[in-house]
C-alpha positions in Angstrom: 218.6 122.4 89.2 216.5 124.0 86.6 213.8 121.3 86.9 213.6 121.8 90.7 213.2 125.5 90.3 210.4 125.0 87.8 208.6 122.7 90.1 208.9 125.1 93.0 207.4 127.9 90.8 204.6 125.7 89.8 203.8 124.8 93.4 204.0 128.5 94.4 201.6 129.5 91.6 199.2 126.7 92.6 199.3 127.8 96.2 198.6 131.4 95.2 195.7 130.3 93.1 194.3 128.2 95.9 194.8 131.1 98.3 192.8 133.4 96.0 190.1 130.8 95.5 189.9 130.3 99.3 189.7 134.1 99.8 186.9 134.3 97.1 185.1 131.4 98.8 185.5 133.1 102.2 184.1 136.3 100.8 181.2 134.4 99.2 180.5 132.7 102.5 180.5 136.1 104.3 178.2 137.5 101.7 175.9 134.5 101.9 176.0 134.7 105.8 175.2 138.4 105.7 172.5 137.8 103.1 171.1 135.0 105.2 171.1 137.2 108.3 169.4 140.0 106.3 166.9 137.5 105.0 166.2 136.2 108.6 165.9 139.8 109.8 163.5 140.6 106.9 161.6 137.4 107.6 161.3 138.3 111.3 160.2 141.9 110.4 157.7 140.4 107.9 156.5 138.0 110.6 156.2 140.9 113.0 154.3 142.9 110.5 152.0 140.0 109.6 151.4 139.5 113.3 150.7 143.2 113.9 148.3 143.3 110.9 146.6 140.1 112.1 146.2 141.8 115.5 144.8 144.9 113.8 142.4 142.7 111.9 141.3 141.1 115.1 141.0 144.5 116.6 138.8 145.5 113.7 136.5 142.5 114.4 136.3 143.5 118.0 135.4 147.0 117.1 132.7 145.8 114.7 131.3 143.5 117.4 130.7 146.4 119.8 129.1 148.8 117.4 125.5 148.0 118.5 126.3 148.4 122.1 124.7 151.3 123.9 128.2 152.3 125.2 129.9 151.6 121.9 132.1 154.7 122.0 133.4 153.8 125.5 134.2 150.2 124.3 136.0 151.5 121.2 138.1 153.8 123.3 139.0 151.0 125.8 140.0 148.6 123.0 142.1 151.4 121.4 144.2 152.2 124.4 144.7 148.6 125.3 145.9 147.7 121.8 148.4 150.5 121.7 149.8 149.6 125.1 149.9 145.8 125.0 150.2 145.1 121.3 152.2 148.0 119.9 154.3 148.3 123.2 154.0 152.0 123.8 154.2 153.3 127.4 151.2 155.5 127.3 148.0 156.2 125.2 145.6 159.0 125.7 142.3 159.7 123.8 140.7 163.1 124.0 137.1 164.1 122.9 136.1 167.4 121.5 133.4 169.3 123.5 131.6 171.9 121.3 130.0 173.8 124.2 133.5 174.6 125.7 135.4 174.4 122.4 138.0 172.2 124.1 139.3 168.7 124.3 138.9 166.6 127.5 140.6 163.2 128.4 138.1 160.5 127.6 140.2 157.3 128.0 143.8 156.4 128.8 146.0 153.4 129.7 149.6 152.7 130.4 152.0 153.3 133.2 150.8 156.4 135.1 151.4 157.5 138.7 148.3 158.1 140.7 148.9 161.9 140.7 149.3 161.8 136.9 145.9 160.0 136.5 144.2 162.6 138.7 145.7 165.3 136.4 144.4 163.6 133.4 140.9 163.7 134.8 141.2 167.5 134.9 143.0 167.8 131.5 141.5 170.4 129.2 143.0 171.5 125.9 141.5 174.5 124.1 141.2 174.2 120.4 143.7 177.1 120.0 146.3 175.4 122.2 149.6 175.4 120.1 150.1 173.4 117.9 146.5 172.2 117.7 145.4 174.8 115.1 147.5 172.9 112.6 145.0 170.1 112.8 142.4 172.5 111.5 144.4 172.8 108.3 146.5 170.1 106.6 148.1 168.0 109.3 146.6 164.8 110.7 149.6 163.7 112.8 152.2 165.5 114.9 155.4 163.7 115.7 157.5 164.9 118.7 160.7 162.9 119.1 162.5 162.7 122.5 165.1 165.4 121.6 162.8 167.7 119.7 163.5 171.4 120.2 160.1 173.0 119.2 158.7 174.8 122.3 155.0 174.2 121.4 155.5 170.4 121.0 157.5 170.3 124.3 154.8 172.2 126.2 152.1 170.0 124.8 154.1 166.9 125.7 154.3 168.1 129.3 150.5 168.5 129.3 150.0 165.0 127.8 152.6 163.5 130.2 154.8 162.3 127.3 158.4 163.3 126.2 158.0 161.7 122.8 154.7 161.1 121.1 152.5 160.8 118.1 149.4 163.0 118.1 146.7 161.9 115.6 143.5 163.7 114.7 140.3 161.8 114.0 138.0 164.2 112.1 135.1 161.7 111.8 133.5 163.6 108.9 133.6 167.0 110.6 135.6 170.1 110.1 137.2 170.0 113.5 138.8 166.8 114.8 136.4 165.1 117.1 139.1 163.1 118.8 142.8 163.3 119.4 144.9 160.2 120.1 148.3 160.7 121.8 150.6 157.7 121.7 154.1 157.9 123.3 156.6 157.4 126.1 158.4 159.2 128.8 162.1 159.7 128.4 162.9 157.6 131.4 161.4 154.4 130.0 161.4 155.1 126.3 164.2 152.5 125.6 162.0 149.7 126.9 159.2 150.6 124.5 158.5 151.2 120.8 160.2 154.5 120.0 158.5 157.5 118.5 160.1 158.2 115.1 158.9 158.9 111.6 159.4 155.3 110.6 157.4 154.5 107.4 156.4 151.0 108.5 155.4 152.2 112.0 153.4 155.1 110.5 151.6 152.7 108.1 150.6 150.5 111.1 149.4 153.4 113.2 147.5 155.0 110.3 145.9 151.6 109.5 144.9 151.3 113.2 143.6 154.9 113.5 141.6 154.5 110.2 139.8 151.5 111.7 139.1 153.4 114.9 137.8 156.4 113.0 135.6 154.2 110.9 134.3 152.4 114.0 133.5 155.7 115.7 131.6 156.9 112.6 129.7 153.7 112.4 128.9 153.7 116.1 127.7 157.2 115.9 125.4 156.3 112.9 124.2 153.2 114.8 123.5 155.4 117.8 121.5 157.8 115.7 119.6 155.0 114.1 118.9 153.4 117.5 117.8 156.8 118.9 115.6 157.4 115.9 114.1 153.9 116.1 113.3 154.4 119.8 111.8 157.8 119.0 109.6 156.2 116.3 108.7 153.4 118.7 107.8 155.9 121.4 105.7 157.9 118.8 104.0 154.7 117.6 103.2 153.8 121.3 101.8 157.2 121.9 99.7 157.1 118.8 98.4 153.6 119.7 97.7 154.9 123.2 96.0 157.9 121.9 94.0 155.9 119.4 93.0 153.4 122.1 92.0 156.2 124.4 90.0 157.8 121.6 88.2 154.5 120.8 87.5 154.0 124.5 86.3 157.6 124.9 84.1 157.2 121.8 82.7 154.0 123.3 82.0 155.6 126.6 80.5 158.7 124.9 78.3 156.5 122.7 77.3 154.5 125.8 76.6 157.7 127.7 74.5 159.1 124.8 72.6 155.8 124.6 71.9 155.7 128.4 70.9 159.4 128.4 68.5 158.7 125.5 67.0 155.7 127.3 66.7 157.8 130.5 65.0 160.5 128.5 62.6 158.1 126.9 61.8 156.5 130.2 61.2 159.9 131.8 58.5 160.9 129.3 56.0 158.1 130.0 56.9 158.0 133.7 56.2 161.7 133.9 52.9 161.1 132.2 52.1 158.2 134.7 53.2 160.2 137.7 51.2 163.2 136.6 48.1 161.1 136.2 48.5 158.8 139.3 47.2 161.3 141.8 44.1 162.3 139.7 43.5 158.5 139.3 43.6 158.2 143.1 41.3 161.1 143.5 38.8 159.8 140.9 38.9 156.4 142.5 38.1 157.9 145.9 35.2 159.9 144.3 33.8 156.7 142.7 34.0 154.9 146.0 32.2 157.7 147.8 29.6 157.7 145.1 29.1 153.9 145.6 28.7 154.5 149.3 26.1 157.2 148.6 24.2 154.9 146.3 24.2 152.1 148.9 22.8 154.6 151.4 20.0 155.8 149.0 19.3 152.3 147.7 19.6 149.9 150.7 17.6 147.2 148.8 19.2 146.6 145.4 17.5 144.6 142.7 18.5 140.9 142.4 20.5 141.6 139.2 22.5 144.4 141.0 22.9 142.2 144.1 24.4 139.5 141.8 26.8 141.9 140.2 27.9 143.2 143.6 28.6 139.6 144.6 30.7 138.9 141.5 33.0 142.0 141.8 33.5 141.7 145.6 33.0 145.4 146.2 34.6 145.3 149.7 37.8 143.7 148.3 38.0 146.3 145.6 37.5 149.1 148.2 40.4 147.7 150.2 42.8 146.7 147.4 42.4 149.6 145.0 44.3 152.1 147.1 47.1 149.5 147.7 47.3 149.0 143.9 47.7 152.7 143.3 50.3 152.9 146.1 52.3 150.0 144.5 52.1 151.7 141.2 53.5 154.8 142.9 56.4 152.7 144.3 57.1 151.2 140.9 57.2 154.7 139.3 59.5 155.9 142.0 61.8 153.0 141.4 61.9 153.6 137.7 62.6 157.3 138.4 65.5 156.2 140.6 66.8 154.0 137.8 66.5 156.9 135.4 68.3 159.2 137.8 71.1 156.7 138.1 71.3 156.4 134.4 71.5 160.2 134.0 74.1 160.3 136.8 76.3 157.7 135.0 75.9 159.4 131.6 76.6 162.9 132.9 78.6 164.8 130.3 81.8 166.3 131.6 82.3 170.1 131.3 85.6 171.8 130.6 86.3 172.1 134.3 86.0 169.9 137.4 82.7 170.1 139.3 81.6 168.9 142.8 80.4 165.3 142.6 79.0 162.7 145.1 81.1 159.6 144.5 78.5 157.3 146.1 76.0 158.4 143.4 78.6 157.4 140.8 79.2 154.0 142.4 75.5 153.3 142.7 74.8 154.2 139.1 77.7 152.0 137.9 76.4 149.1 139.9 73.0 149.6 138.3 74.5 149.5 134.8 76.4 146.3 135.6 73.4 144.7 137.4 72.8 142.2 134.6 76.4 140.9 135.0 75.9 140.4 138.8 72.8 138.3 138.5 72.9 134.6 139.0 73.2 132.4 135.9 73.3 128.7 135.1 77.0 128.4 136.2 77.1 130.5 139.4 75.0 132.2 142.0 74.6 136.0 142.1 77.7 138.0 142.8 77.0 139.8 146.0 78.0 143.5 146.3 78.7 144.8 149.8 78.6 148.6 150.3 80.5 150.1 153.2 80.0 153.8 152.6 81.8 156.3 154.9 80.9 159.9 155.3 82.4 161.4 152.2 82.3 165.1 151.1 81.7 166.0 147.5 84.8 165.7 145.4 85.9 168.2 142.7 86.3 166.0 139.6 85.0 165.1 136.1 82.1 162.9 136.9 81.9 161.1 133.6 85.5 160.1 133.7 85.3 159.0 137.4 82.2 156.9 136.5 84.3 155.3 133.7 87.0 154.4 136.3 84.3 152.7 138.5 83.0 150.9 135.4 86.4 149.6 134.4 87.3 148.5 137.9 84.0 146.8 138.7 83.9 145.1 135.3 87.5 143.9 135.9 86.5 142.5 139.3 83.5 140.6 137.7 85.8 139.2 135.0 88.3 138.1 137.7 85.6 136.4 139.7 84.3 134.6 136.6 87.8 133.4 135.7 88.3 132.2 139.3 85.1 130.1 139.0 86.5 127.9 136.2 86.7 124.4 137.5 84.6 125.0 140.6 81.3 123.2 141.2 78.0 125.0 141.7 77.8 123.5 145.2 81.3 125.0 146.0 80.2 128.4 144.6 77.0 128.3 146.7 79.0 127.5 149.8 81.7 130.1 149.0 79.9 132.7 146.8 81.6 135.4 144.8 81.6 138.8 146.5 82.7 142.4 145.8 83.2 144.8 148.7 83.1 148.5 148.0 84.3 150.7 150.9 84.8 154.4 151.1 86.5 156.6 153.7 88.4 159.8 154.1 92.2 159.7 154.7 92.6 162.8 156.9 96.4 162.6 157.0 96.6 162.7 153.2 93.6 164.9 152.6 92.2 162.4 150.2 89.0 160.3 149.8 89.6 156.6 149.2 87.4 154.2 147.3 88.3 150.5 147.8 87.0 147.8 145.4 87.8 144.3 146.6 87.0 140.9 145.2 87.4 137.4 146.7 88.9 135.9 143.6 92.2 134.0 143.2 94.4 137.1 143.2 97.4 137.5 141.0 101.2 136.9 141.3 103.6 139.9 141.6 104.8 139.4 138.0 101.2 140.2 136.8 100.4 142.8 139.4 103.4 144.9 138.6 102.3 145.1 134.9 98.5 145.4 135.5 98.4 149.1 134.5 100.7 148.7 131.4 99.2 149.8 128.2 97.8 146.8 126.2 98.8 144.3 128.8 96.1 141.7 129.5 95.9 138.2 131.0 92.5 137.6 129.4 91.9 135.4 126.3 92.0 136.9 122.8 88.8 138.8 122.2 87.9 139.1 125.9 90.3 141.9 126.9 92.0 144.8 125.3 94.5 145.8 128.0 93.1 149.3 128.0 90.6 149.5 130.8 93.0 149.7 133.8 95.6 151.8 131.9 92.9 154.3 131.1 91.6 154.2 134.6 95.0 155.0 136.0 95.5 157.8 133.5 92.2 159.4 134.5 92.9 159.1 138.2 96.5 160.2 138.2 97.0 162.5 135.3 93.5 164.1 135.1 92.7 164.2 138.8 96.1 164.3 140.5 95.1 161.2 142.5 96.5 157.7 142.8 95.3 154.3 141.7 97.0 151.2 143.1 96.5 147.5 143.0 97.0 145.2 146.0 96.9 141.5 145.4 98.4 138.2 146.4 97.7 134.7 145.0 94.8 133.2 146.8 93.9 136.4 148.6 91.8 138.3 146.1 92.5 141.7 144.6 91.9 145.2 145.8 92.0 148.4 143.8 92.2 151.7 145.8 91.2 155.0 144.2 92.6 158.0 146.0 91.3 161.5 145.0 92.3 164.8 146.6 89.7 166.7 148.6 88.4 170.1 147.6 
């Protein structure tokens, strides 16, 4: 009996021990299961955080890629609101920009779930800088947090304006005293449970602060890039203006030097021509006197000596009597022609005054043709370039003659260049059968109260891509060393800026080129 009782006690103790071990093992399993669940949850949270930071990093790369765009700020705002809505899973995101002239914030960009009426309200949204609780941003705060059940009246009123019942409001100061941008992120109460909740969660705040730091840096960099770009464009414009002014100055100096040279040549021509012209009539009179004296001698001495008779036969007195007046007349015609050339030279080299003066455009055209006569003459590779003049009845035009002559010079020289370029590859026989020609026509456009000068050539013309740029500064289709790209640009400037006229180019491939100068009447 005693042995059985001892065995029963031993079994009971063993069972109790096993029961305790089982309980301990069960508790350990529970603890391990709980720890595993916590580890899985932590791993999931860590994976989510890694995913979010990876997305933020990708967002940073996208922000960096758009910095050099002209609309960089707009693209930054678009990327921001899209990231908040679709990656961070908030219902609404609104970005406001500060306007210094009105000292208020206006909605710049937004995204999320808005009704049409709410979006129309956002377009009119204006927050003054003193709207409570915004003044706090001027001091120490960079973020306001309004949870769904908050009781602060200012936060509630601001939330109604922003269209959010719970929200974060971040200030982006961007190196300025006042925040330049406000970013509102949040939800409405009706749908908040389906989105990331607004709460002072340390991990969420770290994510949002990291995101906003990147956005703030991107905005600052975009602003700096925009300033650099604007400054570069300003410098480029200044450089272009300086180059244009320098080119104009060089061209003006060339024309001034040419004018002075031509004026000097005309003056030097006038001196001997004046001497010849002044002595030509006395020479005619003296010749007539000598002929009368010879006639008188012949009457007084009808029977000359043999030696005198021989001398008279050698000089052919009757021929001299007939030819000498003609010789003097031809000398007079030559002198008159030289005087005409001198007058044309002085017309071309006429110095401009500080105000416009009446001018005969036909005189300017004639003088320019005379200056370019050497380029029109025939040479070994082509016949003479013919110039046809179809002058209408033009009144005098109030202008600066020297500058208008420069326009004629540039356009006619350009026409000659175009014809010579079109001759490349053509035979002399072809050029003789189809000679180069320049037509200059003038008329009055009564409807526009303008005089028109048309200069046409029968060259190969030009395509639209060239014609549209023909007046661009420094644009030229000529070979290096043969063109500066200044002549037509300066001509247009003289006609349109100085004379309030218009200079246009009409051209098609294979149909030649025409320039029309239109100048207002007096």
